[in-house]
Every structure is written in structure tokens, then in C-alpha cells.
N, CA and C atoms as a LAMMPS dump frame, in Angstrom:
ITEM: TIMESTEP
0
ITEM: NUMBER OF ATOMS
261
ITEM: BOX BOUNDS ff ff ff
-5.0000000000000000e+02 5.0000000000000000e+02
-5.0000000000000000e+02 5.0000000000000000e+02
-5.0000000000000000e+02 5.0000000000000000e+02
ITEM: ATOMS id mol type element x y z
1 1 1 N -249.567 383.17 185.664
2 1 2 C -249.952 382.039 186.271
3 1 3 C -251.19 381.491 185.691
4 2 1 N -251.484 380.344 185.007
5 2 2 C -252.897 379.748 185.688
6 2 3 C -254.138 379.783 187.049
7 3 1 N -254.593 380.567 187.344
8 3 2 C -256.246 380.243 188.653
9 3 3 C -256.749 379.121 188.332
10 4 1 N -256.59 379.248 189.702
11 4 2 C -257.426 377.719 189.683
12 4 3 C -259.076 378.716 190.017
13 5 1 N -260.638 377.283 190.107
14 5 2 C -261.184 377.703 190.404
15 5 3 C -262.684 376.849 190.817
16 6 1 N -262.743 376.57 192.308
17 6 2 C -263.259 375.176 191.941
18 6 3 C -264.753 374.956 191.245
19 7 1 N -265.153 373.636 192.002
20 7 2 C -266.45 373 190.946
21 7 3 C -268.087 374.215 191.161
22 8 1 N -267.989 374.976 191.977
23 8 2 C -269.08 375.3 192.251
24 8 3 C -269.151 376.875 191.435
25 9 1 N -268.147 377.155 191.485
26 9 2 C -267.605 378.351 190.884
27 9 3 C -268.503 378.582 189.084
28 10 1 N -267.112 377.261 189.108
29 10 2 C -267.184 376.462 187.615
30 10 3 C -268.22 376.832 186.799
31 11 1 N -269.72 375.895 188.178
32 11 2 C -270.715 375.244 187.146
33 11 3 C -271.958 376.865 187.102
34 12 1 N -271.272 378.039 188.412
35 12 2 C -272.03 378.816 188.09
36 12 3 C -272.35 379.778 186.675
37 13 1 N -270.647 379.744 186.897
38 13 2 C -270.148 380.431 186.145
39 13 3 C -270.692 379.904 183.968
40 14 1 N -270.904 378.983 184.45
41 14 2 C -271.046 377.922 183.206
42 14 3 C -272.577 377.878 182.732
43 15 1 N -273.225 377.944 183.867
44 15 2 C -274.569 377.607 183.787
45 15 3 C -275.035 379.293 183.657
46 16 1 N -274.352 379.957 183.486
47 16 2 C -274.525 381.445 183.441
48 16 3 C -274.367 381.673 181.706
49 17 1 N -273.472 381.426 181.022
50 17 2 C -272.483 381.201 179.993
51 17 3 C -271.741 381.758 179.464
52 18 1 N -270.901 381.953 180.853
53 18 2 C -270.042 382.426 180.556
54 18 3 C -268.512 381.832 180.561
55 19 1 N -268.71 380.721 181.142
56 19 2 C -267.672 379.491 179.884
57 19 3 C -267.641 380.018 178.096
58 20 1 N -266.167 379.886 177.762
59 20 2 C -266.65 380.053 175.911
60 20 3 C -265.786 378.819 176.067
61 21 1 N -264.91 378.721 176.704
62 21 2 C -264.908 376.692 175.755
63 21 3 C -264.312 376.191 177.003
64 22 1 N -263.848 375.163 176.734
65 22 2 C -263.679 373.429 178.319
66 22 3 C -262.134 373.242 176.78
67 23 1 N -260.837 372.639 177.985
68 23 2 C -259.742 372.072 177.034
69 23 3 C -259.297 370.679 178.54
70 24 1 N -259.418 369.681 178.149
71 24 2 C -258.896 368.79 178.741
72 24 3 C -257.099 368.388 178.089
73 25 1 N -256.427 368.696 178.814
74 25 2 C -255.295 369.007 179.015
75 25 3 C -254.427 366.815 179.662
76 26 1 N -253.477 366.097 178.496
77 26 2 C -253.293 365.584 179.364
78 26 3 C -251.728 365.351 179.742
79 27 1 N -251.411 364.959 181.026
80 27 2 C -250.081 365.302 181.428
81 27 3 C -249.414 363.986 181.466
82 28 1 N -248.278 364.131 182.314
83 28 2 C -246.982 362.993 182.765
84 28 3 C -248.105 362.71 184.23
85 29 1 N -248.56 364.064 185.168
86 29 2 C -249.336 363.527 185.944
87 29 3 C -251.038 363.004 186.281
88 30 1 N -251.604 363.4 185.378
89 30 2 C -253.304 362.988 185.28
90 30 3 C -253.168 364.307 184.381
91 31 1 N -255.089 364.371 184.277
92 31 2 C -256.128 365.172 183.247
93 31 3 C -256.278 366.262 183.882
94 32 1 N -255.721 367.505 183.681
95 32 2 C -256.261 368.681 184.096
96 32 3 C -257.534 369.059 183.657
97 33 1 N -258.855 370.205 183.672
98 33 2 C -259.546 370.337 182.945
99 33 3 C -259.313 372.14 183.258
100 34 1 N -259.096 372.284 182.114
101 34 2 C -258.831 374.337 182.09
102 34 3 C -260.49 374.395 181.237
103 35 1 N -260.485 375.72 181.58
104 35 2 C -261.792 376.406 181.202
105 35 3 C -261.247 378.066 180.976
106 36 1 N -262.211 378.16 179.976
107 36 2 C -261.546 379.926 179.396
108 36 3 C -262.954 380.883 179.554
109 37 1 N -262.616 381.614 180.433
110 37 2 C -263.633 382.103 180.652
111 37 3 C -263.459 384.157 180.533
112 38 1 N -263.436 384.888 179.403
113 38 2 C -263.279 386.088 178.833
114 38 3 C -261.601 385.804 178.935
115 39 1 N -261.539 386.315 179.117
116 39 2 C -259.295 386.415 178.636
117 39 3 C -258.334 385.373 179.519
118 40 1 N -258.588 384.333 180.02
119 40 2 C -258.496 384.475 181.393
120 40 3 C -259.205 382.657 181.325
121 41 1 N -257.858 381.943 181.788
122 41 2 C -257.9 380.749 181.339
123 41 3 C -257.725 379.446 183.071
124 42 1 N -258.776 379.154 183.049
125 42 2 C -258.094 378.439 184.539
126 42 3 C -259.178 377.34 184.549
127 43 1 N -258.1 376.527 185.771
128 43 2 C -258.032 375.076 185.547
129 43 3 C -258.687 374.979 187.3
130 44 1 N -259.112 373.871 187.164
131 44 2 C -259.975 373.424 187.612
132 44 3 C -259.668 373.048 189.02
133 45 1 N -259.818 373.361 190.596
134 45 2 C -259.245 372.969 191.476
135 45 3 C -259.637 371.729 192.544
136 46 1 N -259.223 370.88 193.883
137 46 2 C -259.333 370.123 193.623
138 46 3 C -260.487 370.394 195.351
139 47 1 N -261.01 370.043 196.395
140 47 2 C -261.691 370.872 197.012
141 47 3 C -260.68 371.748 198.281
142 48 1 N -259.611 371.587 198.394
143 48 2 C -258.412 371.557 199.462
144 48 3 C -258.218 372.907 198.672
145 49 1 N -258.358 373.356 197.057
146 49 2 C -256.876 374.183 196.55
147 49 3 C -256.321 374.118 195.61
148 50 1 N -256.298 372.151 195.623
149 50 2 C -254.901 372.499 195.019
150 50 3 C -255.711 372.177 193.441
151 51 1 N -255.254 371.932 192.366
152 51 2 C -254.952 371.276 191.061
153 51 3 C -255.499 370.348 191.124
154 52 1 N -256.865 369.926 190.455
155 52 2 C -257.387 368.562 190.065
156 52 3 C -256.671 367.639 188.415
157 53 1 N -256.425 366.873 189.545
158 53 2 C -255.975 366.693 188.814
159 53 3 C -256.695 364.949 187.811
160 54 1 N -257.022 364.514 186.891
161 54 2 C -258.127 363.598 187.083
162 54 3 C -257.008 362.47 186.976
163 55 1 N -257.168 361.148 187.09
164 55 2 C -256.394 359.991 187.204
165 55 3 C -257.075 358.815 185.584
166 56 1 N -257.667 359.083 184.869
167 56 2 C -258.258 359.008 183.863
168 56 3 C -258.93 359.912 183.277
169 57 1 N -258.55 359.439 181.225
170 57 2 C -259.253 361.161 180.794
171 57 3 C -260.949 360.885 181.299
172 58 1 N -261.239 359.492 181.494
173 58 2 C -263.655 359.487 181.286
174 58 3 C -263.623 359.927 182.243
175 59 1 N -263.45 359.938 183.549
176 59 2 C -263.382 361.064 184.846
177 59 3 C -263.49 362.319 184.226
178 60 1 N -262.259 362.894 183.286
179 60 2 C -262.476 363.842 182.901
180 60 3 C -263.638 364.843 181.92
181 61 1 N -263.704 363.662 181.399
182 61 2 C -264.862 363.676 180.55
183 61 3 C -266.856 364.032 181.242
184 62 1 N -266.807 362.551 181.932
185 62 2 C -267.579 362.966 183.347
186 62 3 C -267.985 363.866 183.836
187 63 1 N -266.49 365.752 184.357
188 63 2 C -266.556 366.153 185.138
189 63 3 C -267.803 366.509 184.002
190 64 1 N -267.248 367.075 182.935
191 64 2 C -267.315 368.65 181.646
192 64 3 C -269.182 367.829 181.909
193 65 1 N -269.312 367.045 181.551
194 65 2 C -271.261 365.89 181.243
195 65 3 C -272.095 366.439 182.587
196 66 1 N -270.887 367.112 183.921
197 66 2 C -271.63 367.104 185.177
198 66 3 C -272.393 368.792 184.9
199 67 1 N -270.722 369.251 184.22
200 67 2 C -270.772 370.91 184.708
201 67 3 C -272.045 371.959 183.345
202 68 1 N -272.267 369.788 182.492
203 68 2 C -273.351 370.322 181.578
204 68 3 C -272.189 371.376 180.051
205 69 1 N -271.416 370.721 179.693
206 69 2 C -270.467 370.78 179.03
207 69 3 C -270.951 369.663 177.579
208 70 1 N -270.974 370.2 176.78
209 70 2 C -270.752 369.753 175.063
210 70 3 C -269.925 368.737 174.422
211 71 1 N -269.229 370.117 174.877
212 71 2 C -267.576 370.247 173.536
213 71 3 C -266.751 370.574 174.042
214 72 1 N -265.503 369.751 174.134
215 72 2 C -264.123 370.482 174.781
216 72 3 C -263.337 369.755 174.239
217 73 1 N -261.987 371.004 174.011
218 73 2 C -260.657 370.443 172.994
219 73 3 C -259.415 370.036 174.197
220 74 1 N -259.405 368.717 173.383
221 74 2 C -258.276 367.668 173.963
222 74 3 C -257.005 368.154 173.308
223 75 1 N -256.355 368.051 173.962
224 75 2 C -254.958 368.38 174.25
225 75 3 C -253.706 366.824 174.921
226 76 1 N -252.878 366.367 173.571
227 76 2 C -252.743 365.139 174.035
228 76 3 C -251.102 365.31 173.703
229 77 1 N -250.511 366.212 173.475
230 77 2 C -249.308 366.275 172.976
231 77 3 C -248.528 365.879 174.038
232 78 1 N -248.949 365.405 175.673
233 78 2 C -248.095 365.103 176.171
234 78 3 C -248.682 363.286 176.913
235 79 1 N -249.076 362.711 176.075
236 79 2 C -249.972 361.474 176.136
237 79 3 C -249.009 360.399 174.646
238 80 1 N -248.768 359.269 175.77
239 80 2 C -248.273 358.441 176.016
240 80 3 C -249.125 357.733 174.865
241 81 1 N -248.909 356.301 174.04
242 81 2 C -250.728 355.923 172.91
243 81 3 C -250.126 354.592 174.184
244 82 1 N -249.269 353.905 174.504
245 82 2 C -249.942 352.711 176.221
246 82 3 C -249.773 353.25 177.103
247 83 1 N -250.555 354.58 177.41
248 83 2 C -250.457 355.521 178.998
249 83 3 C -252.263 354.923 178.877
250 84 1 N -252.586 353.701 179.959
251 84 2 C -254.047 354.203 179.791
252 84 3 C -254.407 354.587 181.197
253 85 1 N -253.214 354.866 182.106
254 85 2 C -253.102 355.617 183.227
255 85 3 C -252.339 355.946 184.425
256 86 1 N -252.638 357.121 184.525
257 86 2 C -251.382 357.641 184.303
258 86 3 C -250.273 357.485 186.094
259 87 1 N -249.109 356.968 185.77
260 87 2 C -248.648 355.895 187.064
261 87 3 C -248.957 356.838 188.529
């Protein structure tokens, strides 16, 4: 199971150069931000500790920019062409 990571910890790891790659995964429930740190993949958590699922891809991309990331993979396998927002 992939572990969750809070924003503050992810930002600290990013600033330290520990994040190897980012990936945005579009699912029917929302877009999930994943970070590869060493050999582990961690998913961004909400402030309450649950999985953070962005309703808009634009919001997820904005979060990457806030972190300082300039590049991310985008997994669109579950995206549907007319899917503008997650239902």
C-alpha cells in the first residue's frame, strides 16, 4: 500500500532535493498527486490525514507549482474525454 504524506513534509523533502519525481493520476474520484521519494511512492494527504483528491486537474497542477515542482508525469488512463470535473 502506498503511504500518505502531508504537504509540509512533502515541501520539506522537495526543498531538500529528496523528491525524484511527481505524478498526477486522474481517477473517477479525483486527481491524486504522487511523489517518488527514494524507492517509495507517497500520495499527498489532506490536513485530516485522508487521501487528497483534487476535483480539478488545474488545482493539482497549482499544488505542484506551490511545492516548487516544474515537471510531473500525467496518468490519464482512467480519464474520459468529456470529463471536465470529477462527478
